[in-house]
N, C-alpha and C positions, 0 to 999 in steps of 0.2 A: 516656474516648472512645471512639466506639464507629461504625462504618463501617457505613452502611447499606445499602450493597449495594457490591461489588466484579466487576468483568467483566472475561475476557479473550478477547478477541477476537484468535484463533490459528488461523489460515489452516493445514492439513494435523496438528492433534493429536488432535482426538476423532474423526477421519471413519476409515471402513476404509482398513487399509494391508496390499493384499494384497501386495505386496512383501515383508512380512515371512517370506513363506514362502521366504526363498532364504536366511536363516538359522533353524538349528535351534531349536525353543523354548528346551531343555535350554541352550544358550548365550547365551540373550539375559539380561541383568541384572535382577535381582530387581524394583527398583523398589517399594519398599513404600508409600510415601506414594501414588503414583500409583495403584497397585493399590487400594489404601483408597477413593481418590474414586471412580475406576471404580464398584467394587462398591458403593458407599454412596450414592451422589448418584444424583439423579433426572433420569435421562434424557429428553430431550424425545420428543413423538412427533408425526411433522406427517403430514401425508395429502401424498400425493406430487405435488400440485400446489405444494405450498410448500416444496418442496424446490428450491433454487435452484442447478443447474449450468450456469448459464451463465459464458461468460469474464470477464464483468463482476461477479459476483457477489461478491469482495471490497469492491468500492466501493460495490457497492448494502449492503453490510451495514455498511458505515461508516458511512453518509448514516442510515439507519434506526435504527443504535444511538447515532449521536450527535446527536440532535435534529431531523434534515431527512428525515423519511420521504418517500418517494417514491411517491406516486400512478401513475404508469405512465412510460414512456418511460428514455434513458437518463440518469444521473446528473450534473449541470453540472459534471465532474471538474476540468477546466482551470482553470475560473471560481471553484472554490474553492480549490483551490492555490494559485492567481495570490495570493490576498489573504494566505497566510505568506510565498510567496516574494519577493514583492515589496516584504516589510514596512509590509502597508497599515494596520498597526493605528498606524502612525507619520502624523501629517499633514503631516512633510516629502515622505513618497513618492511616487511618479509614479502610483499608482494611479487617479486623476482619466483618465489615458490611455485609460482600457480601459473608462469610463463608456458605456452603451448600445452595446458591440460586440459580437462574438461572439469567443469567444477557445476556442483548440486547443492544448495541446501537443504540441510538437515536439523531443523530447527528442535530444541528440546521444550518437550510440552508436557502436558500431566491428563492421561487418559483414564478414564472409570467405566467400570463394566456399567450397561443399563438392561436389566431383564438379560437378555440372550446375546448381545451384542457390547462392543466396545466403542464409547464413545471421546471425541474430542472434546476435553473441560475447557482448558486454559492453555495458552500460548505465552502469557504475561508472567513472569514466575517469581521475576524481580531477584533473577541469579547473579550472584557476583562473578565477576572474571576468575576469582580463584576456583570458585565450585565447579565453573565451567570448565576449567582448565582439566580440574581433577578427573571429571566423569570422562570426558574424552581420553584424556592418557590412557584411563581403566580401559577404555573400548578397542583404543588403537594396541595396547600390551596384549590383549586377548587373541585379537586377530592377526597382530604380528607372527604367532606361531604357525599359521595355516598360510601354506607357499600361494593355494589359489586366491588368494586375498589380497595381495603384495601388490597389488596394481593400484589401490587408494591406500587414503588414510584420511582422519577426520580431522579439523582443526576447528577452533573455538576463536574465530576473528574478532567477535565480540563475546559478551555475557550471553547476548539471547539468542546471536545466529553463527548456527556450527555450519560446518562446509564440508562435502566430501571433495578432495581434489583426487582426481583420478587419472592414470595413464590413457585410459581408453575410454572412447565416448560409454557413456551410460544411456542404451536404448530403453527408457521408459517415460510416461506420459504421464503425470499429477497435475494437480490443483492447490493452489494456496491453500494453506491451513486455515485462513480466514472465512474460507469457503465452508468448512468442515467442520469449525466449531459448535459446538453442543447438537452434532448430528455424528449417526453412527458411520465409523471409517468404512464399513467394509463396504459402503456405496462408494466408495472415493478411491480402493486401493488401488494402486499402480497398474498401470496396463503396459502392454510395450514386448520387444523381444526378451528382454532381461529382466521383467515385472517376477517370474518365479524366484529368480534369485536373488532379488531386492526385497522381498515381502518376506523370504525367509530372514534375510538380514534384518528386516525390521523387527520379527520375532523376536534374533539374538538380540539387538540391541535393548530390549524390553527386560531381558532374562538379567544381562550385565549392570544395568541399571538398578533391578530391585534390590541387589545384592551389595551396591556399595555403601559404604558408611557415608559418603555425604547425603545420600538420601536418607537414610537411617538417623542422622542427625538435625536433617530439615525437618520430619515427622516429630521427632521428638521437642522442636522447638513450635510445633503448630504451622510449621508451612506445608504448603504442597510439594509432594516428591516429583523429581523429574524423571518418569518412568518411561520415555516413548521419546521418539523423535518423528519428525515428518519430512520424508523427503519430496524435494518438486523444483522447478525451476533449473533444472541443468543444461548448460550450453559449453561453448568452446572461449577458454580463456580470452579474457581481453588484454593485449600485451602493455602497459599504460610507459613503458618506456620508447612508444614511438608516439606519444602526443604532441603537439606541437607544446611552442613555449607559450607561457598563460599570459593572454594579453586583459586588458582592462574591461569588465565585464560592462552590459549594459542589460544584464537580466537577471533580476533577482529571484530567488526561489526560494517560498516559505513551505516546509512539509518536516514530517517525522518520517517519513517511508525512506529506508535506505536506497531503495533503487532510484527514488528522485534524485538521493544525493549523489549517486555515484553517476546519473547520466548529465547531472549539474558541473561534477567534477571532470567529465567527459569533454565536457563543452565549454568549460569556463565560464559557469554561470555563478555568480553571486549565492551563496548556498546557506539558509537560515533555519532553524528551528521555527516551527509552525508557531506564532505568539496567538494569545487568546481572542484577541481583536485587532481590528484595522489598522493598520500601521499607515498613518496620512501622509500623502505625498511628501509634504515638507519636513517630514522624517528620514528620506530613504536619500542617498547619496545622489549628487548633481547630476553624473553620467547616467542615472538608472534611466530606461526609455520603454522596458518591458518589464513586468512583474507576474508572477505564480502563486496563487496558494492553491496547495492541495491538502486539504481537509477529509479526513475520514471518520469524522464522531458517528454520520448519520448510518454508516456501513452496517453494525451491526444487530443497534436496531431494528434498520430494517430485514434484514434475513431473519432475525428472531420473531419478526411481525409483533415486536412491542412498540405500539402507536403511541402510547403515553410517554416514554421514553423519547422518540423521535419529538412529539408535538412541543416537549419541553427543551429540545434542543434545539427544534425551530426559534422558538421564542429566544431562548441566549442568542442566536445566528444574529436576529433583525436588529438585538440591541448591540451587540458588540461587532458587528460589522455592515448592515445593511442600511443604520440609520450615518453612521459617518460616511460611506461610499456614496450613498443617494445625495448628501452633499455636496460632495467632490465632485460625482458626476455634472451635478446642475451649475456647480462653479466653474465648469470647464478645466479642472485641475488632472480630469482624466477623461482623454479623448474616446475609450471606446473600452467596454466590459463585456466580458463572454464568461456563463455559465456553462461547464462541460461537464456531462455525464458519460462513464465510459458506456455505455451503451450506444452513444451517438448523437443522442440528444444535445441541443443547444439552443439557448436563449444571449440574444444580442441586446448590446444597452446603449445607448450613445445619449449626449445632453439633447440634441432632436428629437429622439426617440422618447426619452422621459418627461416632455411638456406635451405630448399625445393627451392632454385631460381629459378628453372625450372617451378614452378608452378605457372602461371599467370592466373588472371582472373580479369574479370572487377567489381568490387562489385556489380552494379546496374544490371548484369545479374541475380547474386543471388537472390538480395531481387526483384526483377521483378517475380521469381520463373522460369526463363528461365534456 
């Protein structure tokens, strides 16, 4: 069996890492396989107008690489992630409630004051679905009494992902919460025609959540309260009833991102949680011709300029993914491998390319941008 194409979408892996200068090169690990792949692979060269440095570039990349290329505008992130969060592949799901609606993420999070600013501290709060549902019910009950707010409602499609389902478009621009983590929310607050209204609701949600018995109980247990939400990713709903019948897949996707899951569902790809190590070709179904891994581990250390964590993750990635992958390429069990960054940078590898033994560079020279 041969995999025709293997893709790795990994934010923060093959882009320049200027923070590496914090560590002397002599103290950095050797990373023999990573060095070889960077040395011998063909690096994509793009015009500057094709390099995507937007705060939404990760989701642009997922849509483009998983079969839903974007002509223009923002990707309908919430509509796609809702498909997998709400279990829309199941005929018994409540997906019909969002048909012909506008959907926007309203992810629960914990914020904390930092001097005179409010900082988004955490989005992974280990919520139970029961806790989420109770909090959502309290918010809906409060706003149900206001006629001017009756065009929308809040839904807990999963414990960690909440959604605003609206009868009309909500005209705000926002950024993914992972881009705001550990930073002041003031810098990233919503813009657009409806922004003033939704900033007011953003503050109202916080007051309701502050009074909730769910949060008081979480605090007593030493857990973080759910004291805010983050609005983002709005777009028109996707009518899942119009999807074509499922056919046998030839594409396997490994990811822990619900947007990737929703795109996989739309295109009938085989979708699995991302494993902690490379799945060799002999472990895959015989009909699989294309495999995509989406690995997010490097995103937060890169944003936080935490170079020591980043280097540790790179060592782990070499052991668990790159070493077995290199053997697969050399043996011809994988025809083509491509590492993809959301910025637009790419690194292509084939059996012919990895045998270019005379091409030798140190990976840190590339990652430092030198």
